[in-house]
N, C-alpha and C positions, 0 to 999 in steps of 0.2 A: 860219816859218808866219805867215800874216797874222792881223791882229786880227779880221777877219771870220770866219775859221775858228774862232778861239777863242770868239767870241760865239755862233756857231752850235753849237759843242760844249757850251757852258754851258746853252743853251736846248734841247738835244736832249731830246725826250720820253722817250727810253729812259733818259737820265741822271736825269731827274726821277723816273722810275718807281723806279729803284734807290735814289735818295736817300730816298724815302719808306719804304724798308725798313730804315733804320738801326736803328729800335727794334722790328723785327719779332720779335725773340726775347723781348720783354717783353710780348707780347700776353697778354690775360687767358684766352684759350681754351687748354685743355689739349691738347697735341699728343700723342696716345697713341702714334702711330708713333715720334715722337722719343724718348718715354720707353722704348719697347721697344728702339729702336736703342741708346739709352744703356746699358740693361741688357745688351744683347748685346755691346756694345763692352767693357764692364767685367766680362764674365762670369768671367774668371779672378780678378778681385778678389773677386767674390761667392763663387765656389767656394772660393777660398783662405780667405776670412774665415770662411765657414760651417764649413769643415773644421777650421781652426785653433781657432776658439772652441768648437766642439762637442767637439773632441778635448781641449782644456784643461778644459772643464766635466766631461767624462767622467773624465779623469784625476783632477781635483779630487774628484769624487764618489766615485770608487773609493778615494781616500786618506782619506775621512772615516771616523771611528770610528762604527760602527753603534750606534744607540740604540733601546732597546725600551721600549714604553709598555704598561703594564698598567692595567686599569680595573676599579674596584670600584664598584657602584651601591648607594646608600643611599636608602631611602624614608622620608619623614616620616610618622609615624603620627598621623592625626587622630582615630582611634577607639581608646580604651583599654579594656582588659578591667576591669570593675568587680567585684571580689570582694565588697566591702562598699560600701554607699552612704555613703562618707565623702568629703568634699571634700578634694582634694589641696592641700598647701601651695603647690606650684608647678603652675599650671594647664597643661593640654595646649596643643599648638600649634593655631593657626588656619590653614586652607588659603589663605593669602594670598601674593601674590608677594613682598611685603616680608619675610614670615617665611622664605620659601625663600632669598631673597638673604642674609638675616641669618645663616642657618645655613651658607651657603656661606662667609661671612667667618669664622664660628666654626671651620670645618674648616681654613681657611687661617691661622688665628691662630697667632701665634708661640708662645704657651704650649703649644698642642696639639702643634705640630711639635717643640717642644723636648723634650717627653716622649717622642715617637717616637725622636728622635735619641738620647736617653739610654737608652732601652730597647734599641735595636738597636746601640748603641755606634758610631754613625756618625762620631764624632769621630776615630776611628782608621782611617777608610776614606779612602784617598787620593783616591777619586773625588769626595768631598765636602769634603775638607780640603786646600786648595791647598798648605798648608805641608808636607804629606807627599809632595807630588809632586816628581819630579825636573824641574829647569828644562830646557825644550827649547832646542835650539840657536838657534832664532830669538829666544827671550826673552833668551838670553845675549848675542846679538849686539846687540840693541836696548837692553839694560840698561846704563846709564851706569856702574853699579858695577863692571862688568867692566873698565872702562878707568881709572876714577878712584876714589881712596880716599874714605872717608866724610867726612873733614874737608874735602876739596876740594869735594865735593858740597854740604856744609852752607854753606861759604863762598860758593859760587855761588848759593845759594838754591834748589838743586834737591832738597834733602832737609831734612826737619825734624829738629831736635834731639830725639833719643829720650829720653823720661823713663823712669827706672828703674821697673819694674813688678814686682809680686810674682808668685809662681807662680799664685796664685788668679786674679789679674787676667788673666794670659796665658791660662789655661785658660778663663776666662769669654769672652775675646775669640775664642778658637778655637771655642768652642761657639756663640757668636753668628754667626760666619762660616759654620759648617756649617749652622746653622739657615737662614740666608739662601740657601745653596746648595740645600738641600733644598726650601725654599719656591719657589725659581725653577724647580725641576724639577716642581713640583706644579701640576696643572691641575684646578680644581674648577669645575663649571658645572652649572646646573640643566637637566634634560631638558625640552624644550619641552612645554607643555600637560600637565604632570604634577607630582607631588610628589617625583620622583626626582632625586637629586643624583649626578652622575657624578664620581668621584674617580679621576683618572689620574695616574700617576707614570712618569717617564721615567728610564731608567738604561742604562748600557752593559752591564749584566748582566741577563739575562732573569729569573732567579729573584729577584734583588734587587728588580727593579721590581715584581714581583707581591707580594713580601713587604712592601715598604714601603707599597704601596697598601692592602693588607689591614690592615696595622698601623695606618695612619692612620684607616681606617674603623672598626676595632675601638676604637681610642682615642677616637674621636668618640662612640661609643655609651657607652663607660665614662665619658667626661667628662659626658655627660648624666646618667647615674645618680649619679655623684659630686656633681654640682651639686644634684640632688634630695636626696641623702642629707645634704649639708651644709646645705641650706635647711631640711630637716626637723629636723636636729639643732639648728640654731640656733633654730628655732621652738620645739622642745621645751624647750630650756634657758631661753628667754625666758618661755615659758608657765609653767614650773616656778617660776621666780623670781616671776613675777606672781601665781601662785596662792597662794604663801605670804603675800604682802602682802594679797591679797583675803581669805584665810581669817582673818587677824587683824582685818581691818576688819569682816567679818561678825560675828565674835564681839563685837567692841566695840560695834557698832551694836545688835545684839540685846540685849546687856546693858543698854545705855542705855534701850531701850524698856521692858524689864521693870522697871528701877529707877524710871523715871518713872511707870509704871503703878501700882506699889506706893505710891509717894509720893502719887499722886493719889487712890488708894483710901483711904489713911489720912487724908487731908485732907478729903475730901468724903464718903466712905462709899459703898460700892457702886460699881458700875461704871456707865459711861455706858449700856451695853446694858440693865442692870437698870432704871435710871431710865427709859429709853425704854419698856421693857416695862410698867413701872408706869403711866407716863403713858398708854399705850395702853389699859390695863385701866381706869384711872380715867375716861378719856374715854368708854369704852364704858359703864361704870356710870353716869356722869353723863347720858349720853343716855337710858339706860333709866330712870333716876330722874326725869328731866324728863318722859319719856313717862308714867310712873306718876303723877307729880304732876299732870300735865295731865288724865289720865284720871280721877283721884280728884276733881280740881277740877270736872271736867265733871259727874260724877255728883252731887257735892254741890250744885252750882249748879242742877241739874235739880230736886233735892229742894227746895232753897230756893225756887225759882220756884213749884213746886206748892204749897208751904206758904204763900207770899205770896198766891197767887191762889185759895186754898181749893180747890185741885184735888184730885183723887182720888189720894192718895199710893200707894194700892194698885196704881195702874197703872204706878208706876215700875218700871224694869227690875230694880233691886236687890231691890225688894219681891217681885216676881213670881218671882225666882230663889231666894227664901229657902225652905227646906224646911219650916220652922216655919209660915210663913204659909200654905204649901200645905196642911198638915195642918189648921190652923185654918179655912181656907177650906172644906176638905172637911167638917169638923165643922159649920161654919156652914150649908153646903148641906143637910146631913142634918137639922139642927135646923129649918131653914127649911121643909123639906118636912113635917117633923113638925108645925110650927105651922100650916101650911096645911091639913093633914088634920084637926088638932084644931079649927081654926076652922070648918071645914065641918061637923064632927060635933057639937061642943059649944058653940061660941060663945066670946065674949070673956071671960066671967067664969068660965069653967070653971077649976078649979084646975089641971088638967093644962095648960090653955091658958096660964094665968098662969105656971106653972112652965116651960113651953116657951119663952115669950117672955123670961122672966128668963135662962134658959140662953142664948138667942140674944143677949141684950144682953151677957152676960158674954163670950161668944165674940167679939163685935164689939169690946168694950173691950180684950180681949187682942190682937186683931189691930191695933187702933189703937196700943196701947202698943208692940207689936212693931215697927210701922212707924216709930214715933218713935225707937225704939232703932236701927233701921237707918239712919235719917237722921243720928242723932248719930254712929254708927259711920263713916258716909261723911265726916262733917266731921273726925273724928279721923284717918281715913286720909289725907285731904288735908293735914292739919297735919303728920303724920309724913312724908309724901312730900316736902313742902316743906323740912322740916328735914333730911331725908336729902340732898336736892339741895344745900342750902347747905353741908352738911358735905363733900360731894364736891367742890364748887367750891373750898372752902378747901384741901382736900387737893391738888387739881389745881394750884392756884396755887402751893402750896409745892413740888410736884414740878417745875413749870415753872421756878421760880426756881432750884431745884437743878440742873435740866438746863442752864440758861443758863450757870451756873458751870462745869458739867462740859464743856459745848461749848467754852467758852473755853479750858479746860485741855486738851481733846482735840485742839485744832488742832496744838499742839506735839507731842502724842502721835502724831497721824497723820503728821506730818512725820517724826518719828523712825522710825515703822513703815515709811513709804515708803522712806526711805533704807536702812533695814535690809533691806527686801524687794529693793530694787534691787541692793544689795551682794551679797545672796545669789544673785539671778538671774545677775549678772555672774560671780560666783564659780562657780556651777554651769556656766555656758557655757564659761568658761575651763577648768574641770575636765574637761568632756566633750571639748573640743577638744584638751586635753593628752592624754587617753586615745586619741583618734583619731590624733593625730600620732605618738604612741608606737607605735601599731599599724602606721602607714604605713611605718615604717622597714623592716619585713619584707615590704612589698607594693609597693615602688617598681618602676616600669616605665620604660624609656627611651622617648623620643618618636620614636625612629627605629629602623630595623632594616636590616641588610645583606640585600639581596634577591639579590645575586649577588657572589660572591667573585671577586677578580682571578685569572685563570688566567695561567700562564706563557706570554708571547707567543712565537709560533713565528717571526714575521717582524719585522724591524726597522721601527719607525715613522719612523726617520730614518737615513740619507737615503732619500728616495723616488727611487731611481736613475732609474727610467723617466721620472718626472715632471721631475726636475731636468735630465736629458739632453734631454728634449723641450723644456723651457723654454729650455735653453741653445741648442738648435737654432733655436727660433723667435726667440730673442734675437739669435742670430748672423745670421739672415736679415735682421732689421730693422737690425742693425748694419752688415751688408754693404751694404744699400740706402742707409743713411745715408752710409757711406764713399763709395759710388759717386756719389751726388748731391753730396757734398762735393767729391770730386775733379772732378766736372763743373763745379762752381762755381769751383773753383780752376784748372781747365784753361783757359788763356787763349789757346789756339791755334785754328787753323781746320782743320776736317776735311771741310767740304762747301762746295760752291759757294753754297748758300743762305746759310750763315753769312758767307761772304766778301762776297757781294753786300749782305747786310743791314748789315754793319758798315762797309763801305767806300763804299757808295753807287754802285759801278761794277759793270758786268756782268762776270761770270766767264766769259771767252771761251775758256777752255781748262783742261784738267787733264792734266799730263804725268806719266806713271807713273814710279815709281822703278826704277832698274836694280838688280836684286837682287845679292846678294853673289856668287852663283855665276857670273852673267854678267859681273860686274865683274872677276873674276879672269881670265876667258878673252878678253875683248874690250876694245877701245878704246872708252871711253864717248863720246869726242868724235866718233867716226865710227859710232855705233850705228845711226842711221837708214840710213846708206849700206850697212852690212853686214847689216842686218836690215830691209829695206824693207817686209816684211809683218808687222812686229811691232806690238804695241799702242803702243809709243812713237812709231814712225814715223807711225802712223795718228793719234795724238793731235797730233803736230806738224803734220801735213797739215790736220787739222781746225782748228788754231789759225791756220794760214796762210789757210785759206778764210774764217774769221771775220774776219781782218784785211782781206781783200779786200772782203768784204761790208759792212764797217763804213762804207764810203763808196764806193758802186758807181760814182757819176759821177766821182769823183776819188780813185781808190784810192791809199793811202799808198805812197810810194816809199822814204822814209827812215824806218826803224823802229828805235827804241831799245828796249833791254831793260835794266831796272833792278830793284832790290829794296830792301827796307828795311835789311837788314844783310847782311854777307857770309855765304857758305856756304849760300845759298838756291837755288843752281843756275841763276842768271841767265846766267852765261857759257856753261854747257852748253846752255841753252835758245837763246841767240843762235846758237851754232854749229849746233845741230840745225835751227833755222828757216832758216838760210842754206843748209844742205845740202839740205833738202827743196825749197826754192825753186830751187836749182841743178839738182836732179834732175828738176824739172818743165820745164826748158828755159829758165828765166830767166837773165839775166845778173845775177849776184849778187856783191856785195862785202861782206865781213865785216870790220869795223874794230874793233879792240880799243882802246876808249877808257878803260880802267881803267889809268891810269898808276901806281897805287899797288900793285896786286896783279895784274899781267897774267897771264893763264893760257891764252889762245888758242893761242899758239905751242907751249906744252907739250902741250896736248891734241891738236893736229894735227901735232905733231912737225915744226915749221917753225923756220927760222932767223930770229931777230929782231935780227940785227946792224944791219940797216937797218930802222927802224921808224917809226912815226908821230911819235915824239919828234924824230927827225932831220929829218923832213919839216917839222914845225911850227917847228923851230928853224933852218930853212934850211941844214941841214947835209947834205941829201940830196934827191934828186929823188923826186917822187911815183911816177913810173912804175917807179923802181927799188925802191921800198918795197913795191909790190904783188906778192904771190906767188900763183901759180896752183896750185890743188889738183888734181892729176891725176885723183883718183878721182871728183870731183864737178864739175870744171871751174869751180868758184867761185874768186873772187879774195879774197885775205886781206891785210889790212894789220896786222901784229902790233904789239905795244907792248912797252915795257920800263920798268923803274923808272928815273925820271929824278931827277937831283940838283937840277934846276930846279924852280920852282913849277909843278906840274901844272895848277893852275887857270888860271895865266896862259897856258899853252900852249893849253888847250882853249877859253879865252875870247878867243883872239886873232883878229884879222881874217883871218889866214892860214887858220884852221880853217874859218871861214864860207865863204871863197872856195873852199877845197878841196872842201867838201861841195857847193857850188853847181856846181863843174866836174864832179864825179863823178855828179851827177844826170843829166847829159847822156849818159853812157855805160852806165849800169846801170839795169836794171829794178827792182832792190831793193837797198837799202843797209841792212845790219844793223849797228847800233852797240851794242857791248857796253859799257854804262855802269857806273860805280861805284855802290855802294849810296847811297840818298838820305840816310840819316841818318849814314852813316859820314863822308862828305866832301860838299862842295858842288859837286863836279865834275858830278854828274848833273843838277843844276839848270841848269848852263850848257849842257851837251851837249843836254839836252832841248829847249832853244830851237831847235835845228837840225833836230829831227825833225818828221815829219808826224804820227806817232803814237808813243806810248810804251807799251810793255808793262810791267806791274808784276808781278814774280814774287814769290809768297808760298810759303814752304815749308810743305808739308802737316804738320799736327800738330806744329808746332815754333815758328814765329815768334809772339810775343805779339801779341794783338789791338791793344793800345794802341799798340805800336810801329808796327804797320801803319797804323793810323789817323793817327798822327803823320807817318809818311812820306808818305802820300797827301796829307795836308793841306799838307805842305811842297812837294810837287810841284804842287799846285793853286795855291799862293801864288806859285810860280815860273812860272805860266802855261804849264805843260807840258800838252799835249793827251794825256791818257791814253785809250788805246783800250779798256782794260779790265785786269782782273787775271787772272793765270794762276797756278794752283796747281801747284807743282812737287813732284817727289819723292813722288808719291802712292803709297802701298803699296796696290796695287789689290786684293790679297787681303783685307787688313783692311777696306779701304773697301767692298768688295763685301759682306762680312759685316755691316758696319754698316747696310747697307740704304739708303744715300742714293740718291735717284733722279736722279743726274747722270751725267756722262761716266764717271767712275771706276767707278760701279756696273756699267755695261755692259762696261767693259774687263775687269773681274774676273769678271763673271757669265757673259759669253759669250766666253770666251777661245779657244773653238774657231775663231773667225774669224781668229785671229792665230797667228803661228808661235811667238812668245815674248813 
């Protein structure tokens, strides 16, 4: 083949098109059809995985020991019935989330569960005490003590040296172990948006589950009451002790007050209160005395002023208010009228007139004398009032001095009284609180109550068979999908022409169906197109021949080689079928077996290979004698045999090139059955003699990497590859996979073909 043809082949737009598809399988777009085809191809894997996993999950679920869960509900009481208005030692609960969660932990506390375990004697229950259970076969199998003695395990560091323990220590450890087991089976949770706490317990026995759940709830209520009783009892004891001390202190303080008061009374005389009262009375008397003295002084001053000014003393208020003066005045008035009558009747010198005037003078002298006495009396009253005032002042000063002394002394007295009063008040408060606390012992109420007892469950809470089987089924579906796509990723073969073209960069110009086992037993595979000209295989080979002819219309290839990556890919059978189809179409065809390592053409066509291409190339026989005519197809065949000489030397000899050149003149098509590319280097040499080379790839078998390596080796050897051919295609499976290539139609529309 000329260098020009090779350059033209390398610049062929069709080749460049397929070279651009090498990374087509790594595109970002999701090919839904490819995914569906993948699932359909691996449907048996999916069905098997789903069936197996679901069956195992079902079997495992049925083998699980049923567990029953009983639930008791406890509600926290935020309102307590008040029989008496007495403040409790332990206050009630507040409706807060922290309070509810705290009570949840109280129910889960080890101390409460421990009492339940002791009450129900769960230590002797094998369900909760592992030491009472019989070891299962699995535990015996995995337990090293089954195979090794204790000393060996200790020497290997797989077991600790056991310290001798007393019976009490062993019982305590068993009890702690059972408490942990029970605690693990217990579920305590607050009911949302309420003050209700759900207490659930799970057991393999229905009645036992309900019993333990109810016992835990009841013990929680009892625990609250006991806590209150204990708090009240401790408070009562403390108050009692405190009251005894306070009683002694009150007595001591009050005795000190009385003793000091008596000492103060003996020292000063009288009490502070009496002195204060006397001071108050003296102050009142002093004020009155001052008023009287001022009043007396005013009257006396008035009289003095009248006497100094020669005024009419008779006009003074004290004079006018005197009864004696009034009588004398009345007598004076009578005598004055009498004098007036006598003066008008008898005159001045009449004896009666003189007598009347003398009587008038005597009355007036008496009035004057009486007025002076009144003035003197006012003066005396003023003197007495002043003296009384001075006396009151002196008494008041004495009392004030006494009060000052008493006040100084009463400071300590008041301090003692306050201390005694405070001690008595504290004593009375403690005494009242002690009486209230003592009464509370008979009135305690729990802060919670059981609003619903746990009923014996009718159905197990575990396992949820339907849910577990359903989850197992769903999981098996995902697992099967994972396995399918994992297998697809691990599957490194070709199943479609698109894959072949994308990875090789060459056009897939044909797909040759697989001869099924049934036909393989009845018919000669090498002559299958001859014996079944209307079969899918014959049609596929004819399509391949047409593609070869159309690959270069102006200069159709005459020498066509057929090779593969590794042996057993069907390239020899393909070469025979291609030669037979060309011969049946009327062409002069020569089939040459160029595989000198593993020749197979003579066996397939049942020909004698005594004289073969080996003898021709070794100049041990004539070419015309080596050519054998096939009577069924009229094609000519040059068989081969295994040679002791170097096969590569024979195929690369000048004689081989000359022989192919001479044969071109006599035949319309020369088909060369070449060895695999990666097996030996013979195909690279023979490929230099061909116009076009067909590269056979076995369907769903040959690894992609090997195919790429083989094609790369062919290209490096300057072999003109016409394209790749997928051989041994299982058309039934291929059709079910849904690939849109030749194989799909061969399997889908099989009515067009006989077999």
